[in-house]
N, C-alpha and C positions, 0 to 999 in steps of 0.2 A: 936343879930342880925349883930352885924360886922363879929363875927364868920361865920356865914350863906353866910356873901356874900364873904370873902377868900376862902371858899371852893367851891362855886358857880367859881370863878375866876380860883382855882387850875385845876378843873375837865375840863373848857373851856380851857386852854392852854395844858392841859395832852391831849385833845383831836385833836389841833391842830398838836400838833408835830407828835403824829399818823398818822395823814393824811401827812404829809408831808413826813413822811418816807416811803408811801406807793409809792408815787409818784416817787420816789428814786430809789426803787428799779426796775422798768419799764422802765427808762431811759436807759441801755446798747442794751435792744432788738430793741430801736425805732434808733439806730444809724444806717446810710445808710447801706449797704451792708450787712448789718450784718444778717436780715431773708430772703432779696428779694431773693435767690436763691442760691441752690447747687455748690460747685466747679464742675468744667468741671472733667469727668469722664477719669484717666490716660490711659496710653496705654496699649495695649495687652501684649509688652515687657517689663520688668522690668532688663534682664540683656543680655546679647551678649554671642553668643557660641565662640568658640577659634576657630579665622578665620583660623589656620594652621592645623584646625584639622576636619575643614569642606568640602574640597572635597575627595572623598575617593580616595585613591589609583589607581583603575583601571580607572578613569577620569582621574587623572594626568599622567598616563601612555600614554592615548591617546593626551592630550594637550601638552605633550610634546615631540614629537618622537624624536628616538634616542636614549632615556636613557635605554632600553632595551639591547645597547651595552655596556654601562658604566659597570665598575667594580661594585661588589655590594657596595661596601664602598662607591665610589664616585654615585649609585643609591641615596641609603638613603640619604643622606646630600643633595640633589634636592630635594627629598621630603619633606622631614624635613620642608623645607621653614626658612624662615626669617620674624619675626613678623616685620609689622611698628614700630616705636616709636611712642605713643602716653601716654598722662597723666592723661585717667580715661577711665579704659579696660571696664565697665560700660557702657560708653556712646560710644565710639569707640576702634575699635579692626581693624586690617588689618595683610595683610602675602603676602609676595611674593615668587614666584618661578622661576626659568630659569635655562635652560636645552643648553648647548651650544653641536651641534652634526658637523659634517662633513660638513651636507647638508645645517645648517643654525643656530640661535639661535630661543629660542621661550621661553617667560616670563609670569604670569602669575601674577596681581595684583586685592588683593579680598580686600576690603575695607567694614566694617559693621558700622554703622550710628545709634545711639539709640536719637533719638527727645525726649526731654524734652521739653514741656511749663512751663515757671515761672510764667504763668499768670494763676491764676486762673479759668478765664472767657474763657478760651483759652483750647481745649482739648489736650493732646499728636499728637491725630492722625490727630488732623487741622494743628497744628505747622508742623507737617511731609508732609502735602501737602503742604505750603509754602515753604516748605525748597525744596523740589521736584521739586515745580513748577520752580525755579529763577534755577535750575540746568539743567531741561530741554531749558528754554530760553536761556541758557549760551552756549548749543548744537548748538542753529541757526540750527532748523531741515528744510528739505525746505516745504513748505507752504503745508495745502492737497491738493487745487488746483493742484499745481505743479507733482505731482504723482500720476496722475488721470490719463484718457483714451487715453492720446496724449503724444507718444513716444517720446524721447528724449526734451522734454518739457524745458525751464529752470525755475527754482522756482521763483516765486514774493514775495518778502516781506520777502527775504533770502538774509543772504551772502552768499550762497553754489549754484555751477549751477547745471547741473545735473551730468558735467565732474566734479567738487570736488565734490559733494556728494558720487559718486560711488567711488572717488580715480582716475578714468582712465582717464589719458592724454597720452597715447600713438597712438591715432589720430587727435589730435589736431593741427591745423594747425599756421600758424602767426598769423592769427587773433581768435583764440583760438577753433575755431568749431570742434569740437569733433563727429560730425553725425556719421561719417564714417570712416576706415581709408584705406590706400591703396588697400587693399585689396579687398574691398567693406564690410568689416563684421561690424556688427553691435557692437557698443561697450558696453561690457556687466557687466563694474564696478569689472573685476578680472583684475588679474599682468598685462595679455600681450595683453588687450582687445580685446580675442580672439572672436569665434563663439559662439553661444547663451546654453546656459548652460542648454537648456530644460523645463524652467521653464515658466509655464502659468501663463494667466490673467493680460497681462502686459510684457513690455519689460524686459528684467534681467537688464538692468541698472537702470529700477526703482526698479524693486524686492530688489537691494541689496544699494538703498540710505539711508541715516541714516533717521529713522522713529519711530514715535510711534508703541509700540506692544502690540497687545491685548492679552486676556487672560494670562498673566504674573503678579503676584502679583495684585495689587489694581490698580497701573500705572508702566508702563514702557516705554524708550525707549530706541533706537538703533543708536551709534554714529559709524562712519566710516572715518578715517585718514590716508592718503598715501599720502606721500612728493610729489611734483610735478615733472615733466618730468627736467631732470639736476641735480636733487639732489645727493648726493652721497652718501645720506641714505636712502636707498630704502627699510626701514622696514614700516610696516603697524597695525595699533592697532584701534583694535573695541573694543568699551567699550559697555556695556548692564546695564545701569542702573535702576534698581526696586523698588517700595514700599510698603511693608505688612506692613500695620497699620500704628507703631510708629518706624520702621527701615526702611532705605533707603541703600542700596545694591548698589555698584558698581564694575562691573568687567571689569578689562580692558585686552585685550591678545594681544600680541604682536609679528610677525614673524620679522626674520630679514635676507632673506638669507643668503648664504655664497660669493654668487656672484651678483657683482652690476649689472650687465646686467639681472638677473632676480627679477620679483616683487611677491612680495606672493600672495597666492589664498584669494581674499576679499571673496568670497562663502563659503569655506570652513572654513574660522576663524569664520565668520558671524554664521553657523551653528554650530559650537562647542560653542562657548559665549554662543548663546541662550539654547543650551543644557543644559550647564553649568545651565545658570541664571534657567530655568527649577526646576534641581536636588533642588537647595537652597529654590526655593518656597518650592517643599514639603518638605522639612527638617524644614522649620521654622513651619509648616503648621502640621507637626505629633506630 
């Protein structure tokens, strides 16, 4: 009888150990976050192209006028570009080009940034949207209502007036009113505040204001900066920033006339910067 009682006790203990082991095996699956959801998807782009090879030679020649008259060795040096210093070319890479011609200097700065989210619950694309939104906010673009149907309207909720946004100060008087110059011409945002450039759908000044751009990547905007009247440096920089998936591209196109009495043509710079941006979007989608 004692032997039977001991056997029963041993069997009961064995059953208890077996049950405890099974409970322990399932514990890791019950940890918070282990089975609740799968990680957010990675971005479309895992690498970046060589920025110094991203712009076709024909486009560089168009963006850097005056290079055709340079000696061949000098042309090659200009078109080669100078890589910008970065510490991780898989995450960020850039290149600069500059040409000096008798009529003035032109330069291009191209920057590629691949955004990676280190939060498994946030996708690379969503993180890139946040980074892009900060860049657009920092540009302080005129509000949508300020670039509507009222020619010469001053943007509200923004630090840029219509004349600031287009860079045209040629017609401004002491009170900052740039609605017309002494010849009665409407400012067009170009260097000399000359006559209309022939665009329709709003005043030329509005068409050249910093603004969001449609149908360019997933999101895009254009900024335009020209030093105020009286500045010794009459350079003008047009920037186009766009996002495609988890990559943000920034183009800065600058013109510096040889004569301080001249100012760059904003319409030309904007058109060429946007054309380059469209080329780059196509190359990413190829």
